[in-house]
N, C-alpha and C positions, 0 to 999 in steps of 0.2 A: 803446231799445224794452225791453220786459222779455220773458222766454221765453213769460208767456201771451200777448201780444201777435202772435205770429209764430204763421203757418199754414204746415203743413207740404204744402209743393206736391210734392215728390219724395223716398221712403227709399231707400234702400238697391239695392233690389230692382228699384226702380222706372228708376233711376240705370244699372244695373249695364243691363236691357233695353233702353234709351236707347243705350246707349257700342254695346249690338252688333247695333242696329237701324245704325248710324253706320258701324260698322266694316265691314259689308255695303254701304252703298252706298256706301261706298270702295273697295271692293275692286271692285264693279260698274263703278264710275269708274274704274279705274285698272288693269283685270289684265293688259293687256298689258304696263305698264311693267317697262323693269327695276330701278328701284331708286324709290322713293317717300320723301320725308322730312316727316317730321310735329314740325309746330314747335308747340311748344306756348309760349303766352303765361307768362310767369313766373308764378310761383305756382299758382293752380289751372286758369292755361290749360295749364301743362305738367304736370302731376297728370291734367288728362284729358288727355292727348297721349299718356301714359304708359300709361293703361289704354286708348285706342285703338288704341294697336299691341302691345300684349300679346293684344287677343282678333284682331285681325288676324295674327300671329302663328300663334297657335291654330286660323283657319280656312281660310289661304291660304298659300303659299308664297311671297307676294310680299314681298321684298325692301322692310325699313323700317331707316330710320334717323331717332332721335328727336333734333328739336336746340329748346336752348329761347332765346327773344326775349326779350331784356330790357328794359326799359322804363318810364320813371317814369309812371306812368299819371294823376299828377294834372299832370305840366309835361312834356310831349313831347319841346319844342323844347327843353326846358335843358340835358339833356344824352342822348348820342348814343347814339342804341336799336343793342345790339350782338343780334349772333346767338353763336352756341355752335360755329358755321363758318362758314369765310372765304366770301364772297359765290361765290366762283368753285369751290367745290365743287357748290353750287348751279347751275350753267349745263346747260341742256339737260335738268335732273329736274322732276319732277311735287312741288311742294309743299303741304300739307295744313297751313292755319295755323288755330288750334284756340283758342280760349280761352271760358271758360263764360259768360258772362253779356254779351249783346251791349244795352246802353243808347241813349246816343248815339249809335256810333257810332267815337267819338274814336281810342280805343286798338287796334281794329282797322284805322283808314284808316291811323294812322304806323307802325302795324308793317307794315301790306302797304307803306308807300313805302319801307321798307328792302327786304324782298322784288324791288319793279322793279329795284334795282342790278343784280340776277343776271338773265342772258339765261334764265329759264325756260322749260319745255316745256310746264305748266300749272300753274297757282295755285287751289286750293280752300280756301272757308272753312267752319269746321265751329264751333258753335255748341252748348252744352247747353241753354240758356232766350233766347229771344230775346225780349227787352220791347216791342221793333218802335217805338220814340221817339228814333227815327235823326234826327241832325242831320247828318248826313253822308252820303253817295251809296254804303252799302257797304251789301250784306247777304251772307246766311248761303246754301252751296249746301246746306250738310247741317245740320240741326237736331233736337234731342232733340225742345223744347217750344217754342211760340210761346206768348205767353200779355200778356195786354192789362192794362197795370197803367193807374194815372196816376200822375204825375213825384213825387208825396210817396210813393209807395210804394218801396220798395228790395225787390232780390232777392238773398238768399245763399248759396251754394255755401261746402258745410262738409266738406271730405274729412278726415277722419280716418284713425287706421289701421283701427278695422275698423266706423266708424260712417260715414255719408256721408248728407249730405242736402242737399236746395234746400227754402229758408225764403220765405217773403214777411211781408215785418215792414213 
């Protein structure tokens, strides 16, 4: 699809506003925790998780730790899902699982499965955009934007050095 056929849904400022709101919601939900692990799903989910952690560190003294979830989004059963920490390090802690866009729920579901191997205190999910085309019984606790789309449409999040956009194509 060409650049002209894309519709801008969120610009950098709007993305930042949503990230700030999500960070405040996480703080409200976790204000009494000793440590919160923010687990970003590789690439855009991890980038978003880092941005959320940065805002949390500005607005409160909540101890946070950023971890990465590595998953083959196209074939989640063919390769093992990996975390940048041992699951024992997550025991008794609150984990916030972050991804950019929820379409069918497949990536989030398989990532959650890996989290369930640890004895977590609490598990929350964050999405920048929820397309609401779930094929799996999963939902987000904190969402930047809920969007009704057709199955043929595609939502793309672009996080670059200075520019950030969410497009519908």
